[in-house]
DSSP file (Angstrom, degrees, kcal/mol; ACC not computed):
  #  RESIDUE AA STRUCTURE BP1 BP2  ACC     N-H-->O    O-->H-N    N-H-->O    O-->H-N    TCO  KAPPA ALPHA  PHI   PSI    X-CA   Y-CA   Z-CA
    1    1 A M              0   0    0      0, 0.0     2,-0.4     0, 0.0     0, 0.0   0.000 360.0 360.0 360.0 132.5   -5.8   42.4  -11.2
    2    2 A T        -     0   0    0      2,-0.0     2,-0.6     0, 0.0     0, 0.0  -0.855 360.0-142.4-103.2 135.3   -3.7   40.4  -13.5
    3    3 A V        -     0   0    0     -2,-0.4     2,-0.4     0, 0.0     0, 0.0  -0.860  17.4-135.4 -98.1 124.7   -2.2   37.1  -12.5
    4    4 A K        -     0   0    0     -2,-0.6     2,-0.2     1,-0.1    -2,-0.0  -0.635  21.3-120.5 -80.1 130.9    1.2   36.5  -13.8
    5    5 A A        -     0   0    0     -2,-0.4     2,-0.3     2,-0.0    -1,-0.1  -0.475  30.6-166.2 -69.9 137.2    1.8   33.0  -15.2
    6    6 A I        -     0   0    0     -2,-0.2     2,-0.6     2,-0.0    -1,-0.0  -0.903  14.8-133.9-122.9 156.8    4.5   31.1  -13.6
    7    7 A S        -     0   0    0     -2,-0.3     2,-0.4     0, 0.0    -2,-0.0  -0.942  21.6-172.9-114.0 120.2    6.2   27.9  -14.7
    8    8 A L        -     0   0    0     -2,-0.6     2,-0.1     2,-0.0    -2,-0.0  -0.888  21.8-123.7-111.2 143.0    6.7   25.1  -12.2
    9    9 A S     >  -     0   0    0     -2,-0.4     4,-2.5     1,-0.1     5,-0.2  -0.332  31.5-105.1 -74.3 165.0    8.7   22.0  -12.8
   10   10 A K  H  > S+     0   0    0      1,-0.2     4,-2.6     2,-0.2     5,-0.2   0.905 123.9  50.2 -56.1 -42.8    7.1   18.6  -12.3
   11   11 A D  H  > S+     0   0    0      2,-0.2     4,-2.4     1,-0.2    -1,-0.2   0.881 109.5  50.3 -66.0 -38.5    9.1   18.2   -9.0
   12   12 A E  H  > S+     0   0    0      2,-0.2     4,-2.1     1,-0.2    -1,-0.2   0.897 111.8  47.8 -66.3 -39.8    7.9   21.6   -7.8
   13   13 A I  H  X S+     0   0    0     -4,-2.5     4,-2.7     2,-0.2     5,-0.2   0.935 112.1  49.7 -64.6 -46.1    4.3   20.8   -8.5
   14   14 A K  H  X S+     0   0    0     -4,-2.6     4,-2.7     1,-0.2    -2,-0.2   0.914 111.2  49.2 -59.4 -44.0    4.6   17.4   -6.8
   15   15 A E  H  X S+     0   0    0     -4,-2.4     4,-2.5     2,-0.2    -1,-0.2   0.907 112.1  48.5 -63.4 -42.4    6.2   19.0   -3.7
   16   16 A L  H  X S+     0   0    0     -4,-2.1     4,-2.4     2,-0.2    -2,-0.2   0.929 113.3  46.3 -63.3 -46.5    3.5   21.7   -3.5
   17   17 A V  H  X S+     0   0    0     -4,-2.7     4,-2.5     2,-0.2    -2,-0.2   0.906 112.9  50.8 -64.2 -41.2    0.7   19.1   -3.9
   18   18 A S  H  X S+     0   0    0     -4,-2.7     4,-2.4    -5,-0.2    -2,-0.2   0.923 111.1  47.7 -62.1 -44.7    2.4   16.8   -1.2
   19   19 A K  H  X S+     0   0    0     -4,-2.5     4,-2.3     1,-0.2    -1,-0.2   0.901 111.8  50.4 -63.7 -40.4    2.7   19.7    1.2
   20   20 A N  H  X S+     0   0    0     -4,-2.4     4,-2.4     2,-0.2    -2,-0.2   0.913 110.1  50.2 -64.1 -41.5   -1.0   20.7    0.6
   21   21 A W  H  X S+     0   0    0     -4,-2.5     4,-2.5     1,-0.2    -2,-0.2   0.933 112.1  46.9 -61.5 -45.8   -2.1   17.1    1.2
   22   22 A I  H  X S+     0   0    0     -4,-2.4     4,-2.7     1,-0.2    -1,-0.2   0.864 110.3  53.4 -67.1 -35.0   -0.1   16.9    4.5
   23   23 A T  H  X S+     0   0    0     -4,-2.3     4,-2.6     2,-0.2     5,-0.2   0.919 108.9  49.2 -64.5 -42.3   -1.5   20.3    5.6
   24   24 A H  H  X S+     0   0    0     -4,-2.4     4,-2.6     2,-0.2    -2,-0.2   0.946 111.8  49.1 -58.6 -47.7   -5.0   19.0    5.0
   25   25 A D  H  X S+     0   0    0     -4,-2.5     4,-2.5     1,-0.2    -2,-0.2   0.908 111.8  48.8 -58.4 -44.2   -4.2   15.9    7.0
   26   26 A A  H  X S+     0   0    0     -4,-2.7     4,-2.8     2,-0.2    -1,-0.2   0.902 112.2  47.5 -64.7 -42.0   -2.7   18.0    9.8
   27   27 A M  H  X S+     0   0    0     -4,-2.6     4,-2.6     2,-0.2     5,-0.2   0.888 111.5  51.0 -67.9 -38.3   -5.8   20.3    9.9
   28   28 A W  H  X S+     0   0    0     -4,-2.6     4,-2.2    -5,-0.2    -2,-0.2   0.940 112.8  46.3 -61.3 -46.9   -8.1   17.3    9.9
   29   29 A F  H  X S+     0   0    0     -4,-2.5     4,-2.8    -5,-0.2    -2,-0.2   0.934 112.2  51.1 -61.4 -47.1   -6.2   15.7   12.8
   30   30 A Y  H  X S+     0   0    0     -4,-2.8     4,-2.3     1,-0.2    -2,-0.2   0.923 111.8  45.7 -57.5 -47.9   -6.1   19.0   14.7
   31   31 A H  H  X S+     0   0    0     -4,-2.6     4,-1.9     2,-0.2    -1,-0.2   0.877 113.3  49.3 -69.3 -36.2   -9.9   19.6   14.4
   32   32 A C  H  X>S+     0   0    0     -4,-2.2     4,-3.6    -5,-0.2     5,-0.6   0.915 110.4  52.4 -63.7 -42.1  -10.7   16.0   15.4
   33   33 A L  H  X5S+     0   0    0     -4,-2.8     4,-1.7     1,-0.2    -2,-0.2   0.914 110.4  47.3 -59.3 -44.3   -8.3   16.4   18.4
   34   34 A Q  H  <5S+     0   0    0     -4,-2.3    -1,-0.2    -5,-0.2    -2,-0.2   0.878 120.8  37.8 -64.0 -38.0  -10.1   19.5   19.5
   35   35 A E  H  <5S+     0   0    0     -4,-1.9    -2,-0.2    -5,-0.2    -1,-0.2   0.870 134.3  14.9 -81.9 -39.3  -13.5   17.9   19.1
   36   36 A F  H  <5S-     0   0    0     -4,-3.6     4,-0.5     1,-0.2    -3,-0.2   0.579  97.5-117.2-119.6 -13.3  -12.9   14.3   20.3
   37   37 A G     X< -     0   0    0     -4,-1.7     4,-1.9    -5,-0.6    -1,-0.2  -0.164  43.3 -67.4  88.2 168.8   -9.6   14.1   22.2
   38   38 A I  H  > S+     0   0    0      1,-0.2     4,-2.8     2,-0.2     5,-0.2   0.854 125.7  55.3 -69.3 -37.6   -6.5   12.1   21.3
   39   39 A E  H  > S+     0   0    0      2,-0.2     4,-1.9     1,-0.2    -1,-0.2   0.958 114.5  38.4 -63.3 -50.2   -7.8    8.5   21.8
   40   40 A K  H  > S+     0   0    0     -4,-0.5     4,-2.8     2,-0.2     5,-0.2   0.874 115.4  54.5 -67.3 -37.1  -10.8    9.0   19.4
   41   41 A T  H  X S+     0   0    0     -4,-1.9     4,-3.1     2,-0.2     5,-0.2   0.921 107.7  49.5 -63.8 -44.0   -8.6   11.0   17.0
   42   42 A N  H  X S+     0   0    0     -4,-2.8     4,-2.6     2,-0.2     5,-0.2   0.923 112.2  49.3 -57.6 -44.3   -6.0    8.2   16.8
   43   43 A Q  H  X S+     0   0    0     -4,-1.9     4,-1.9    -5,-0.2    -2,-0.2   0.940 115.3  42.3 -61.6 -48.9   -8.8    5.7   16.2
   44   44 A L  H  X S+     0   0    0     -4,-2.8     4,-2.6     2,-0.2    -2,-0.2   0.898 113.7  52.9 -65.0 -41.5  -10.3    7.9   13.4
   45   45 A N  H  X S+     0   0    0     -4,-3.1     4,-2.6    -5,-0.2    -2,-0.2   0.927 110.0  47.0 -61.5 -46.6   -7.0    8.7   11.9
   46   46 A K  H  X S+     0   0    0     -4,-2.6     4,-2.5    -5,-0.2    -1,-0.2   0.884 112.0  50.5 -65.7 -38.0   -5.9    5.1   11.6
   47   47 A A  H  X S+     0   0    0     -4,-1.9     4,-2.2    -5,-0.2    -1,-0.2   0.931 112.7  46.6 -63.8 -44.7   -9.2    4.1   10.1
   48   48 A A  H  X S+     0   0    0     -4,-2.6     4,-2.9     2,-0.2     5,-0.3   0.900 112.3  50.6 -64.4 -41.1   -8.9    6.9    7.5
   49   49 A I  H  X S+     0   0    0     -4,-2.6     4,-3.0    -5,-0.2     5,-0.3   0.932 109.9  49.7 -62.9 -45.9   -5.3    6.0    6.8
   50   50 A R  H  X S+     0   0    0     -4,-2.5     4,-1.8     1,-0.2    -2,-0.2   0.934 115.5  43.1 -59.6 -46.0   -6.1    2.3    6.2
   51   51 A D  H  X S+     0   0    0     -4,-2.2     4,-1.6     2,-0.2    -2,-0.2   0.937 118.0  44.1 -66.4 -46.6   -8.9    3.2    3.8
   52   52 A M  H  X S+     0   0    0     -4,-2.9     4,-3.0     1,-0.2    -2,-0.2   0.920 113.0  51.4 -64.6 -44.5   -7.0    5.9    1.9
   53   53 A S  H  X S+     0   0    0     -4,-3.0     4,-2.6    -5,-0.3     5,-0.2   0.854 106.5  53.6 -65.7 -35.8   -3.8    3.8    1.7
   54   54 A A  H  X S+     0   0    0     -4,-1.8     4,-1.6    -5,-0.3    -1,-0.2   0.923 114.1  42.3 -63.9 -43.2   -5.6    0.8    0.3
   55   55 A I  H  X S+     0   0    0     -4,-1.6     4,-2.3     2,-0.2    -2,-0.2   0.931 113.7  53.3 -66.6 -45.7   -7.1    2.9   -2.5
   56   56 A E  H  X S+     0   0    0     -4,-3.0     4,-2.3     1,-0.2    -2,-0.2   0.919 110.5  44.9 -56.3 -48.6   -3.9    4.8   -3.1
   57   57 A I  H  X S+     0   0    0     -4,-2.6     4,-2.7     1,-0.2    -1,-0.2   0.845 110.5  54.0 -72.5 -31.6   -1.7    1.7   -3.6
   58   58 A R  H  X S+     0   0    0     -4,-1.6     4,-2.6    -5,-0.2    -1,-0.2   0.913 110.0  48.7 -64.0 -40.5   -4.3    0.1   -5.8
   59   59 A R  H  X S+     0   0    0     -4,-2.3     4,-2.7     2,-0.2    -2,-0.2   0.920 113.0  46.5 -64.1 -43.9   -4.2    3.2   -8.0
   60   60 A I  H  X S+     0   0    0     -4,-2.3     4,-1.6     2,-0.2     6,-0.2   0.934 112.9  49.8 -64.0 -45.4   -0.4    3.2   -8.1
   61   61 A H  H  <>S+     0   0    0     -4,-2.7     5,-3.0     1,-0.2     6,-0.3   0.915 112.8  47.0 -59.8 -43.8   -0.4   -0.5   -8.9
   62   62 A K  H ><5S+     0   0    0     -4,-2.6     3,-1.9     1,-0.2    -1,-0.2   0.916 109.2  53.9 -64.0 -43.7   -2.9    0.0  -11.7
   63   63 A A  H 3<5S+     0   0    0     -4,-2.7    -1,-0.2     1,-0.3    -2,-0.2   0.791 107.1  53.0 -61.8 -27.4   -1.0    3.0  -13.1
   64   64 A M  T 3<5S-     0   0    0     -4,-1.6     3,-0.3    -5,-0.2    -1,-0.3   0.322 132.8 -90.6 -91.0   7.8    2.1    0.8  -13.2
   65   65 A G  T < 5 -     0   0    0     -3,-1.9    -3,-0.2     1,-0.2    -2,-0.1   0.398  47.3-106.6 101.7  -3.1    0.3   -1.9  -15.2
   66   66 A A      < +     0   0    0     -5,-3.0    -1,-0.2    -6,-0.2    -4,-0.1   0.787  58.1 168.9  52.7  35.3   -1.0   -4.0  -12.3
   67   67 A A        -     0   0    0     -6,-0.3    -1,-0.2    -3,-0.3    -3,-0.0  -0.526  43.8 -97.6 -73.5 143.6    1.5   -6.8  -12.9
   68   68 A P        -     0   0    0      0, 0.0     2,-0.7     0, 0.0    -1,-0.1  -0.318  30.6-136.0 -60.0 144.5    1.7   -9.4  -10.1
   69   69 A I        +     0   0    0     71,-0.2     3,-0.1     1,-0.1    -3,-0.0  -0.907  43.3 148.2-105.3 109.4    4.6   -8.8   -7.7
   70   70 A S        +     0   0    0     -2,-0.7   100,-0.4     1,-0.1     2,-0.3   0.524  53.4  50.9-123.3  -8.7    6.2  -12.2   -7.1
   71   71 A T  S  > S-     0   0    0     98,-0.1     4,-2.4     1,-0.1     5,-0.2  -0.889  78.8-118.1-127.2 161.5    9.9  -11.5   -6.4
   72   72 A F  H  > S+     0   0    0     98,-0.4     4,-3.3    -2,-0.3     5,-0.2   0.886 115.1  55.1 -64.2 -37.8   11.8   -9.1   -4.1
   73   73 A D  H  > S+     0   0    0      2,-0.2     4,-2.1     1,-0.2    -1,-0.2   0.918 110.0  45.8 -62.4 -42.8   13.3   -7.3   -7.1
   74   74 A E  H  > S+     0   0    0      2,-0.2     4,-2.4     1,-0.2    -1,-0.2   0.921 115.0  48.3 -63.3 -43.5    9.9   -6.7   -8.6
   75   75 A F  H  X S+     0   0    0     -4,-2.4     4,-3.3     2,-0.2     5,-0.2   0.934 109.1  52.2 -61.7 -46.6    8.6   -5.5   -5.2
   76   76 A K  H  X S+     0   0    0     -4,-3.3     4,-2.5     1,-0.2    -1,-0.2   0.904 110.7  48.0 -60.7 -42.5   11.6   -3.2   -4.7
   77   77 A H  H  X S+     0   0    0     -4,-2.1     4,-2.1    -5,-0.2    -1,-0.2   0.948 114.0  47.0 -61.4 -48.0   11.1   -1.5   -8.1
   78   78 A F  H  X S+     0   0    0     -4,-2.4     4,-2.8     1,-0.2    -2,-0.2   0.926 112.4  49.6 -59.3 -46.1    7.4   -1.1   -7.3
   79   79 A F  H  X S+     0   0    0     -4,-3.3     4,-2.7     1,-0.2     5,-0.3   0.906 108.5  53.2 -61.8 -43.3    8.1    0.2   -3.8
   80   80 A D  H  X S+     0   0    0     -4,-2.5     4,-2.1    -5,-0.2    -1,-0.2   0.926 112.8  44.0 -57.3 -45.7   10.7    2.7   -5.2
   81   81 A V  H  X S+     0   0    0     -4,-2.1     4,-2.5     2,-0.2    -2,-0.2   0.926 112.8  51.4 -66.7 -45.0    8.1    4.1   -7.6
   82   82 A A  H  X S+     0   0    0     -4,-2.8     4,-2.2     1,-0.2    -2,-0.2   0.903 111.8  47.1 -60.2 -41.9    5.3    4.2   -5.1
   83   83 A M  H  X S+     0   0    0     -4,-2.7     4,-1.1     2,-0.2    -1,-0.2   0.901 111.5  51.1 -67.0 -39.8    7.5    6.1   -2.6
   84   84 A E  H  < S+     0   0    0     -4,-2.1     3,-0.3    -5,-0.3    -2,-0.2   0.903 114.3  44.4 -62.9 -41.0    8.5    8.5   -5.3
   85   85 A I  H  < S+     0   0    0     -4,-2.5    -2,-0.2     1,-0.2    -1,-0.2   0.894 120.0  38.3 -69.0 -40.7    4.9    9.2   -6.3
   86   86 A S  H  < S+     0   0    0     -4,-2.2     2,-0.3    -5,-0.2    -1,-0.2   0.369 106.0  62.8-103.7   4.2    3.5    9.5   -2.8
   87   87 A T     <  -     0   0    0     -4,-1.1     2,-0.3    -3,-0.3   -69,-0.1  -0.881  62.3-139.4-128.7 161.9    6.1   11.4   -0.8
   88   88 A G    >   -     0   0    0     -2,-0.3     3,-1.7   -70,-0.1     4,-0.2  -0.794  28.1-114.3-114.9 160.3    7.7   14.8   -0.8
   89   89 A K  G >  S+     0   0    0     -2,-0.3     3,-1.7     1,-0.3     4,-0.1   0.812 111.5  69.0 -60.9 -30.6   11.3   15.9   -0.2
   90   90 A F  G 3  S+     0   0    0      1,-0.3    -1,-0.3     2,-0.1    21,-0.1   0.662  82.3  75.3 -64.2 -14.2   10.2   17.8    2.9
   91   91 A M  G <  S-     0   0    0     -3,-1.7    18,-0.3    19,-0.1    20,-0.3   0.695  87.0-153.3 -74.6 -18.2    9.5   14.4    4.6
   92   92 A K    <   +     0   0    0     -3,-1.7    16,-2.7    -4,-0.2    17,-0.7   0.873  39.0 138.5  50.2  55.7   13.2   13.8    5.0
   93   93 A Y  E     -A  107   0A   0     14,-0.2     2,-0.3    15,-0.1    14,-0.2  -0.790  31.0-167.9-118.7 166.0   13.4   10.0    5.0
   94   94 A K  E     -A  106   0A   0     12,-2.3    12,-2.5    -2,-0.3     2,-0.3  -0.984   4.7-178.9-148.4 153.4   15.7    7.6    3.5
   95   95 A Y  E     -A  105   0A   0     -2,-0.3     2,-0.3    10,-0.2    10,-0.2  -0.983   0.4-179.4-148.7 159.6   15.6    3.8    3.0
   96   96 A S  E     -A  104   0A   0      8,-2.6     8,-2.6    -2,-0.3     3,-0.1  -0.925  31.2-122.5-149.0 171.2   17.8    1.1    1.5
   97   97 A S  E     +     0   0A   0     -2,-0.3     6,-0.2     6,-0.2     4,-0.0  -0.799  27.7 175.7-121.0  87.3   17.9   -2.6    0.9
   98   98 A P  E    S+     0   0A   0      0, 0.0     2,-0.3     0, 0.0    -1,-0.1   0.690  70.0   2.7 -69.9 -16.7   21.0   -3.8    2.7
   99   99 A S  E >  S-A  102   0A   0      3,-0.5     3,-1.6    -3,-0.1    -3,-0.0  -0.971  98.4 -63.3-157.6 169.9   20.2   -7.4    1.9
  100  100 A H  T 3  S+     0   0    0     -2,-0.3     3,-0.1     1,-0.3    67,-0.1  -0.304 119.3   9.7 -59.1 137.3   17.7   -9.6    0.0
  101  101 A N  T 3  S+     0   0    0      1,-0.2    66,-3.0    65,-0.1     2,-0.4   0.688 109.1 106.3  66.6  21.6   14.1   -9.3    1.3
  102  102 A L  E <   -AB  99 166A   0     -3,-1.6    -3,-0.5    64,-0.2     2,-0.4  -0.994  42.7-177.8-135.2 132.7   15.0   -6.4    3.6
  103  103 A I  E     - B   0 165A   0     62,-2.3    62,-3.0    -2,-0.4     2,-0.4  -0.995  10.1-166.5-124.9 125.7   14.3   -2.7    3.5
  104  104 A H  E     +AB  96 164A   0     -8,-2.6    -8,-2.6    -2,-0.4     2,-0.3  -0.921  15.3 173.0-108.7 134.1   15.7   -0.5    6.2
  105  105 A G  E     +AB  95 163A   0     58,-2.7    58,-2.7    -2,-0.4     2,-0.3  -0.944  11.4 176.4-139.3 161.7   14.4    3.0    6.6
  106  106 A E  E     -AB  94 162A   0    -12,-2.5   -12,-2.3    -2,-0.3     2,-0.5  -0.980  24.1-130.4-160.4 153.5   14.6    6.0    8.8
  107  107 A W  E     -AB  93 161A   0     54,-2.0    54,-0.7    -2,-0.3   -14,-0.2  -0.912   5.7-154.5-105.0 131.4   13.4    9.6    9.2
  108  108 A E  S    S-     0   0    0    -16,-2.7     2,-0.3    -2,-0.5    -1,-0.2   0.928  91.6 -10.8 -65.3 -46.0   15.9   12.3    9.9
  109  109 A S  S    S-     0   0    0    -17,-0.7     2,-0.6   -18,-0.3    -1,-0.4  -0.962  78.8-129.0-146.9 151.4   13.0   14.2   11.4
  110  110 A C     >  -     0   0    0     -2,-0.3     4,-2.7    -3,-0.2     5,-0.2  -0.908   2.5-153.6-113.5 123.8    9.4   13.3   11.1
  111  111 A F  H  > S+     0   0    0     -2,-0.6     4,-2.0   -20,-0.3    -1,-0.1   0.867 100.0  50.7 -58.6 -37.9    6.8   15.8   10.0
  112  112 A A  H  > S+     0   0    0      2,-0.2     4,-2.5     1,-0.2    -1,-0.2   0.923 110.5  48.6 -67.6 -43.8    4.1   13.9   11.9
  113  113 A H  H  > S+     0   0    0      2,-0.2     4,-2.6     1,-0.2    -2,-0.2   0.915 110.3  51.4 -62.2 -43.0    6.1   13.9   15.1
  114  114 A E  H  X S+     0   0    0     -4,-2.7     4,-2.1     1,-0.2    -1,-0.2   0.911 111.5  48.1 -60.9 -41.4    6.9   17.6   14.8
  115  115 A G  H  X S+     0   0    0     -4,-2.0     4,-1.7    -5,-0.2    -2,-0.2   0.899 111.1  49.7 -64.8 -41.2    3.1   18.3   14.4
  116  116 A M  H  X>S+     0   0    0     -4,-2.5     5,-2.5     2,-0.2     4,-0.8   0.873 109.4  52.2 -67.8 -36.6    2.2   16.1   17.4
  117  117 A K  H ><5S+     0   0    0     -4,-2.6     3,-0.9     1,-0.2    -1,-0.2   0.934 108.4  51.1 -61.7 -44.9    4.8   17.9   19.5
  118  118 A A  H 3<5S+     0   0    0     -4,-2.1    -2,-0.2     1,-0.3    -1,-0.2   0.846 112.3  46.7 -61.8 -33.6    3.3   21.2   18.5
  119  119 A L  H 3<5S-     0   0    0     -4,-1.7    -1,-0.3    -5,-0.1    -2,-0.2   0.566 112.9-121.1 -83.9  -9.0   -0.1   19.9   19.5
  120  120 A G  T <<5S+     0   0    0     -3,-0.9    -3,-0.2    -4,-0.8    -2,-0.1   0.726  88.0  99.2  78.5  22.3    1.2   18.6   22.8
  121  121 A V    >>< +     0   0    0     -5,-2.5     3,-1.9    -6,-0.1     4,-1.0   0.167  33.6 116.0-126.2  18.6    0.2   15.0   22.1
  122  122 A A  T 34 S+     0   0    0     -6,-0.7     3,-0.3     1,-0.3    31,-0.2   0.823  75.7  59.4 -58.8 -31.3    3.4   13.3   20.9
  123  123 A D  T 34 S+     0   0    0      1,-0.2    -1,-0.3    -7,-0.2    30,-0.1   0.659 116.4  32.1 -72.9 -14.3    3.4   11.0   23.9
  124  124 A R  T <4 S+     0   0    0     -3,-1.9    -1,-0.2    -8,-0.1    -2,-0.2   0.371  88.9 118.9-122.6   2.0    0.0    9.6   22.9
  125  125 A Y     <  -     0   0    0     -4,-1.0     2,-0.6    -3,-0.3    31,-0.1  -0.489  53.4-145.9 -72.1 137.5    0.1    9.8   19.1
  126  126 A E        -     0   0    0     -2,-0.2    27,-0.2    25,-0.1    -1,-0.0  -0.938  33.0-105.6-107.1 117.8   -0.1    6.5   17.2
  127  127 A C        +     0   0    0     25,-2.5     4,-0.2    -2,-0.6    25,-0.1  -0.075  38.3 175.4 -51.9 126.4    2.0    6.5   14.1
  128  128 A G  S  > S+     0   0    0      2,-0.1     4,-1.6     3,-0.1    -1,-0.2   0.590  71.0  70.9-101.0 -17.2    0.0    6.9   10.9
  129  129 A V  H  > S+     0   0    0      2,-0.2     4,-1.2     1,-0.2     3,-0.2   0.964 105.6  35.7 -68.1 -53.1    3.1    7.2    8.6
  130  130 A L  H  > S+     0   0    0      1,-0.2     4,-3.0     2,-0.2    -1,-0.2   0.814 111.7  62.6 -71.4 -28.5    4.2    3.5    8.9
  131  131 A L  H  > S+     0   0    0      1,-0.2     4,-2.6     2,-0.2    -1,-0.2   0.886  99.5  55.9 -60.1 -37.6    0.6    2.4    9.0
  132  132 A R  H  X S+     0   0    0     -4,-1.6     4,-1.6     2,-0.2    -1,-0.2   0.935 110.9  42.8 -58.6 -47.1    0.2    3.8    5.5
  133  133 A I  H  X S+     0   0    0     -4,-1.2     4,-2.0     2,-0.2    -2,-0.2   0.919 112.2  53.1 -68.0 -44.1    3.1    1.7    4.3
  134  134 A N  H  X S+     0   0    0     -4,-3.0     4,-2.8     1,-0.2    -1,-0.2   0.914 107.7  52.4 -55.5 -42.7    1.9   -1.4    6.2
  135  135 A T  H  X S+     0   0    0     -4,-2.6     4,-2.8     1,-0.2    -1,-0.2   0.872 104.3  56.4 -64.5 -36.9   -1.5   -1.0    4.6
  136  136 A W  H  X S+     0   0    0     -4,-1.6     4,-2.0     2,-0.2    -1,-0.2   0.963 111.6  42.7 -54.9 -51.3    0.1   -0.9    1.1
  137  137 A F  H  X>S+     0   0    0     -4,-2.0     5,-2.6     1,-0.2     4,-0.6   0.912 114.4  50.1 -65.2 -43.4    1.7   -4.3    1.8
  138  138 A D  H ><5S+     0   0    0     -4,-2.8     3,-1.0     1,-0.2    -1,-0.2   0.922 110.5  50.5 -59.8 -44.4   -1.5   -5.7    3.3
  139  139 A T  H 3<5S+     0   0    0     -4,-2.8    -1,-0.2     1,-0.3    -2,-0.2   0.872 112.6  45.8 -62.6 -38.6   -3.6   -4.6    0.4
  140  140 A L  H 3<5S-     0   0    0     -4,-2.0    -1,-0.3    -5,-0.2    -2,-0.2   0.481 113.4-117.6 -84.9  -2.5   -1.2   -6.1   -2.1
  141  141 A G  T <<5 +     0   0    0     -3,-1.0     2,-0.6    -4,-0.6    -3,-0.2   0.783  58.5 156.8  72.8  27.0   -1.0   -9.4   -0.2
  142  142 A I      < -     0   0    0     -5,-2.6     2,-0.4    -6,-0.2    -1,-0.2  -0.766  38.9-134.4 -90.2 123.8    2.8   -9.0    0.5
  143  143 A K        +     0   0    0     -2,-0.6    25,-1.4    25,-0.1     2,-0.3  -0.622  41.0 150.7 -80.8 131.9    4.0  -10.9    3.5
  144  144 A Y  E     -C  167   0A   0     -2,-0.4     2,-0.4    23,-0.2    23,-0.2  -0.949  38.1-141.1-152.7 167.4    6.2   -8.9    5.8
  145  145 A E  E     -C  166   0A   0     21,-2.0    21,-2.8    -2,-0.3     2,-0.5  -0.995  17.7-151.3-135.7 133.3    7.4   -8.4    9.3
  146  146 A L  E     -C  165   0A   0     -2,-0.4    19,-0.2    19,-0.2     4,-0.1  -0.902  15.2-135.1-108.1 130.8    8.1   -4.9   10.7
  147  147 A K  E    S+C  164   0A   0     17,-2.4    17,-2.8    -2,-0.5     2,-0.2  -0.999  87.9  31.1-130.7 132.2   10.7   -4.3   13.5
  148  148 A P  S    S-     0   0    0      0, 0.0    -1,-0.1     0, 0.0    16,-0.1   0.637 105.4-111.7 -71.9 164.8   10.2   -2.7   15.8
  149  149 A N        -     0   0    0     -2,-0.2     2,-0.8     1,-0.1    -2,-0.1  -0.258  35.5-101.5 -60.1 149.6    6.5   -3.3   16.0
  150  150 A L        +     0   0    0     -4,-0.1     2,-0.3   -20,-0.1    -1,-0.1  -0.654  65.7 131.6 -80.6 111.7    4.3   -0.4   15.3
  151  151 A S        -     0   0    0     -2,-0.8   -25,-0.1    -3,-0.0     2,-0.1  -0.899  66.2 -24.6-158.0 133.0    3.0    1.2   18.5
  152  152 A G  S    S-     0   0    0     -2,-0.3   -25,-2.5   -28,-0.1     2,-0.5  -0.362 104.5 -42.6  66.2-145.0    3.0    4.8   19.4
  153  153 A C     >  -     0   0    0    -27,-0.2     4,-2.8   -31,-0.2     3,-0.4  -0.976  42.0-158.6-126.3 114.5    5.6    7.1   17.9
  154  154 A L  H  >>S+     0   0    0     -2,-0.5     4,-3.2     1,-0.2     6,-0.9   0.860  94.6  58.5 -61.5 -36.6    9.1    5.8   17.5
  155  155 A M  H  >5S+     0   0    0      4,-0.2     4,-0.6     3,-0.2    -1,-0.2   0.890 113.3  40.0 -61.3 -37.4   10.5    9.3   17.3
  156  156 A H  H  45S+     0   0    0     -3,-0.4    -2,-0.2   -34,-0.2    -1,-0.2   0.934 124.5  35.2 -75.8 -47.8    9.0   10.1   20.6
  157  157 A T  H  <5S+     0   0    0     -4,-2.8    -3,-0.2     1,-0.2    -2,-0.2   0.842 132.9  25.6 -79.5 -32.9    9.8    6.8   22.4
  158  158 A E  H  <5S-     0   0    0     -4,-3.2    -3,-0.2     2,-0.3    -1,-0.2   0.560  97.9-120.8-107.6 -12.1   13.2    6.0   20.9
  159  159 A G  S  <<S+     0   0    0     -5,-0.8     2,-0.3    -4,-0.6    -4,-0.2   0.441  92.0  51.3  81.7  -1.5   14.4    9.4   19.9
  160  160 A K  S    S-     0   0    0     -6,-0.9     2,-0.7     2,-0.1    -2,-0.3  -0.977  76.6-129.5-158.2 157.6   14.6    8.3   16.3
  161  161 A C  E     +B  107   0A   0    -54,-0.7   -54,-2.0    -2,-0.3     2,-0.4  -0.879  45.5 148.1-115.5  97.8   12.4    6.6   13.7
  162  162 A A  E     +B  106   0A   0     -2,-0.7     2,-0.3   -56,-0.2   -56,-0.2  -0.992  16.0 167.3-131.3 138.5   14.3    3.7   12.2
  163  163 A W  E     -B  105   0A   0    -58,-2.7   -58,-2.7    -2,-0.4     2,-0.4  -0.969  25.6-142.7-151.1 159.4   12.7    0.4   11.1
  164  164 A D  E     -BC 104 147A   0    -17,-2.8   -17,-2.4    -2,-0.3     2,-0.6  -0.997   6.5-159.5-128.7 130.2   13.2   -2.8    9.1
  165  165 A Y  E     -BC 103 146A   0    -62,-3.0   -62,-2.3    -2,-0.4     2,-0.5  -0.952  10.0-163.7-104.8 120.3   10.7   -4.5    6.9
  166  166 A R  E     -BC 102 145A   0    -21,-2.8   -21,-2.0    -2,-0.6     2,-0.2  -0.916  10.4-159.1-102.3 128.9   11.6   -8.2    6.3
  167  167 A F  E     - C   0 144A   0    -66,-3.0   -23,-0.2    -2,-0.5   -95,-0.0  -0.671  17.2-139.2-108.0 162.1    9.8   -9.7    3.4
  168  168 A F        +     0   0    0    -25,-1.4     2,-0.2    -2,-0.2   -25,-0.1  -0.309  47.8 139.4-120.8  47.4    9.1  -13.4    2.6
  169  169 A F        -     0   0    0      1,-0.1   -98,-0.1   -26,-0.1    -2,-0.1  -0.602  62.7 -96.6 -81.7 151.9    9.7  -13.6   -1.1
  170  170 A D              0   0    0   -100,-0.4   -98,-0.4    -2,-0.2    -1,-0.1  -0.346 360.0 360.0 -64.2 152.4   11.5  -16.7   -2.4
  171  171 A K              0   0    0   -100,-0.1    -1,-0.1   -99,-0.1  -100,-0.0   0.470 360.0 360.0 -80.4 360.0   15.2  -16.3   -2.8
């Protein structure tokens, strides 16, 4: 059998790798859920996310030259690059900075919420998506406030996932 060579663009490769990573994450969650139940799975999932995200953001920061982030403009540039590197188009989110020291974001639909609905545990799932971002900020020592507070799944409890990060950089 001969395998025909195909040419994928950088964006196509990134999307494929992102989807594969999320599939791995979903299968890991599913098998933990089957073995341990939702409470223990949430606990394990959040621990894994915190550990992975801290390593991930350090790698991204190093790849970008590891310059200190001391202003909101520097942070916003860094955040834009980190999101571009670590997410796929299938995630269907958007964010903006409507004012200094503020990032507002929302998901049109959330891949994690859709997966939790399919597993029948959306009402008890504890969001790992925003925890990943929170861990980035914590790891980099960036002071922030998230509203609404992270608990459960906003898509499930509120019918939408919309959030604001307020930062405490000097003006």
